[in-house]
Every structure is written in C-alpha cells, then in structure tokens.
N, C-alpha and C positions, 0 to 999 in steps of 0.2 A: 504494500500500500504506500502511496506517495505521502511523504511527510509534509506537514503543514508549512514548513519553512522552505521546501523545495520550490525554486523558481520565484521566491519572494525575498529571501534574505541572502546577501552575499556571505555565505558561510565560510568561504576561503578567508575572508578578512575578519568575519565575526562568527566564530564557531559556537553559536549558542546551543547547539545540540551536543557538544562535547566539552563541557566546562572543566572536566578533570584532565584534559590534555594540557600540554605545556602552553600552547597558544590560548586555550580557554582560560587557564589561570592568569596568564598575562593580561587578557582582556578584562577580566573581573578586577584585577589589581589596578589597572589603568583607570577604569570607571570609578572605583572607590577613591583613588587619588584626586581625580578631577572634581568629584563631589566634595571632598574634604577641602580642596583649595578655595572654591567659591560657590559651592552648592549647585553647580551646573555641569552636566556631562553630555556632550553631543557626539554622536557617531555618524559621521558623514558617509554617504553611500551605503547605508545599512540596507535599504530596499533596492532591489534590482529594477532596471528601467521599465521592463514590461509590467511589473507589479505597480509601479508608480502610475503608469499610463492607464492601467485598468481601474485603479482607485479614482483617478480624476474622472474617467468616463462614468463610473458608477455614481460618483457625486453629482455629476451633471444630470444623470437619468432620474435621480430621486430628489433633485433640488426643490421640486414643488412640494415635497413632504416636510420641508424644514419649518421649524417653529421660530418665528422672528421675535427677537427681544430688542428693545431700545429703551434704556432706563438710566436714571441717575442713581448713584450709590456712593457711600463713603468707602474708604480704602479697606475697611474691615468687614464690609457687607453687614453692617449693623445699623439700626435706626440712628440717625444723627442726633446728637444731643442738642436740644434747643437752647440751653443756657450757656453755650460756648460761643466765642467769637468765630467768625468765618475763617480766620487764620489758623484756628486749631485744627490739626489733621483729622480729629474725630468728627468735625463739622464740615470739612471740605468735601465737595461733591465731584465725582468723576462721571463720565458717560461710558456705558458699554452697550454696543449694538452688534448683533451677529445673527446668523441663521444656523440653528442646530438641528441636525438630522439624527433621530433616535436610533438606537440599536436595532429595534424590530423592523425598521425600514431598510436596513442594509442587507443585501442578499447574503445567504449563508455561504456562498462560494466566493465572496469578495476576498481577495488575497490577504488583506490585513485583518479581516475578521477571522479567517481561518487561523492566521498566525496568533492572534490574541487568544483564541480558544485552545491553543496548544500548551501542553505542560512544559515544553522546552522554553518558550518565551517567559512563562511565569517563573520558572526556576532561574532563568538568567536575570530577570529584573530583581528578584529577591537577592541573588548573589551580589549583583552590582550595588545594591543598596545596603549590603551588609546585614541582611535579615536571614534568619534560619528558614522561614517559610512565608509566603504570601498567598493570598487567595484572590481569584478574580471576583469582581463584583457580581452579585446575584440580581442586580437591578435590570429588568428587561428593557428599559429605555436608556439608561445611563452607563451601562457597563462599557460599551464601546460605541463611540459616536463620531460623526463627521461634523466639523465646524467650518462653515463658509463665511468669511468676512467679505461682504460685497463692497464695491467702491462706496466710500462715505461711512463705512462702519469701522469700529475700533473696540479695543478692550482697555478700559481705563485703569489707571494705577490701582493696585490692590495687593493685599497679602492673602495667601491661600489659608483656608481653615485646615486643610489636610496637610500632612507632613511632607508629601512629595507628589509630583505629577509625572506622567509618562505620556509623551506625544510623539507623533510621526508626521512629517511634512510631505505634502503631495504637490502643491503648486504655490508659487509666490505671485504676488500682484506685480503690475508694471512699476509701481512706485509705492512707498510707504509700507505699512504692514510689518514693521520691524518689531521683533521681540526685544524689549529693553528691560534690564533688571539692575537692582542695586543689592549686591550680596550682603548678608549679615547686617541689614540696616537696623534691625531690632533684635532683642533677645528675650528669653523668658523673664530675665531679671530687669531688663531696661527697655521700656517702650520707645525711647529715643524720639519723642515728639519733635524736638528741635531739629534733629537731623532729617526727619521725614519732611518737615515743613520746608527745609532748604531744597529738597528734591522736588517737591510739589510746586514750588515757586520758581523752579528753573535756575537756582543759584548753585547747584551742585552737579553740573553736567559731567565733571571729571570723574565722579563716582559711578556714573551710569555705564553699564556694559551692554553689549549686544550679543544675543545668542545666535550662533551660526545656524542657518535654517534653510539650506539649499534643499530642493526636492529630494526625498529619499533619506533625509536625516532623522535619526531616532534620538530622542532627548529625554534625559532624566533630570529633574529639577526639584530642589528643595525650596518651595515657595512660601513656607510659613514665616520665615524670618527675612526673606528677600522680597522687597516690593518690586512689582513688575507690571508690564503693560504690553499691548500690541498697538503700535501707532496707527493713525488713520490710513486706511487703504485708499490709494489713488489710482486713476486710470480706468480701464474697462474690465480687467481680469480679476476675479476673486482670489483671495488667499484661502487655501484649502488645507486642512490638517485633521488629524484624529487625536482624540484623547482616549487613552486606555486606562481603565480604572481598576485599582487593586486595593486590598485592605489587609490588615493583620488578622482579621477574623472572618470566617465564612459567613455567608448570608447577608452581606452588607447591601443596603438599599437606601435610596433617597427617601426622605420624609414626603408625605403627600403634598405638603406646602411647597417644598423645593421642587418636586416633580412638576407641579403645575407651573411654577415660575420658569423652569428651564425648558419644558416640553409642551406646556399647554394642556397636559392631561396626566392622569394617574393610571399606572398599569393595573 
C-alpha cells in the first residue's frame, strides 16, 4: 500500500518516516535547535511540487465553501477592557479577515490531508517539538483546514492561546501576505506591555522577523509568547496555506462558540 507521504513529502531531504536513522535524528535535532533559538522552524521544500499544485487546485475547487470572517480583536483575543486607554495593548484593536475552509470540505484524497492523517507526520511533529506523544485533533471542522487570504485580507497582530502551531504553505500572493513575528516578546512571568506597545506603534521594527514561506514550506511555530501577524494581501492572487492541529491529549475539539466564530457552524 502506498504510504501517505509518498509523492507528497521530499523524504530524501526530510525522512519523516525514519526518524531513528542518522538523517532522521539530525532532522529532529535541527528542528529543536531552530525552535529553541527563536520559536520558529521552517522546512523549505518539504512538499513536492505536484502535491503543492494539487492542494492549490483543491483550494480553488472548494473556495465557495469557505467561511468568511472580518472582525476587530485585541492581540489576546479577549474582550477589550473598557477602563484602559487606547494605548494599552489590552485595549488596542487589530483586524483579521480571511476565508477558512473546514476539514469536512477537503477531499479525503487531498495530499496534505492524507499526510496529516498519517502516524508518520504526527510522530515527526511530536519529535520536533520535543514531546513524547501528540494527538491529532478530533474536531471534524478544525483538525485540518485551508486558509485563503484574499486580496485586502490580513491577520492582525496577536498571541496564540495554544502552545504551538503547524502550517504548510501552498501559494503566496503577488505582494504582501508576509508572516511577521517578534520572538519571546512576553513570558509567563512578564506580560511586557511596554515592549508590545512599541511593536504595535511601529517603533520596534528591528525586533520584527519574517518567517520564510515559499510554497511547499512546512513550519512549526511557538506563538504563545511570540506576537505575530500576516500583513495585508495585495494584488489579485490569494495567499493559501493549511493549519494542522495537534494536542497533548486525545479528543481535542473546539468549543461550540469558537466553532461558530471560525466556521459559521457547529459539527
């Protein structure tokens, strides 16, 4: 039987199926080192060209199924405090607008859906993150999804509530749509409101990094302490990527409220 990674992943460069090999151990060690350095690890050329092309084609075919969101939010995705000045980061509002295509609309034979559902990729992600085990999400809408940022859309500055995120890029826009982040901007002990304000007001551009994101790039990112965004997409071509969701415990699902917000329905 054909393995889920065959024809999808460049296993010569990224042997996710053989992590106990010398090259597999080197790959895991390199990922951990990159994450330790600034919370971001990007694997360029992870997907093979045919798999990238097929995912773009599938995204176009199911584009009409996308749930469109366009809303203001603060960087913590919490209700903004009304008794704080607008210069306080807890009151500052950003805009996020995107088209999200839920898991149940993505064909079962889509290359990266098959890859996501494979034990090989789950073991690799866990190893790269330094975890003994990870579990794929049990959410029928959010486990694996495609995000399309159409021209004029963006993802505002924010921190993730989850410890890490896993993404894969299929298509870049003609201009804009850049993933920017500031590593270790806050910690569990220090919310660093002053430093966050400097970034939000554009006075700390030297601290802002850009995530490499050519089509086919697989990325691991620690976004709980690193503030990040996707800049405004320009031109006529959408930015297309997928988010792959994992957790430390089996059975993980979105709350009904979050599901309504992200996908316009509850599974």
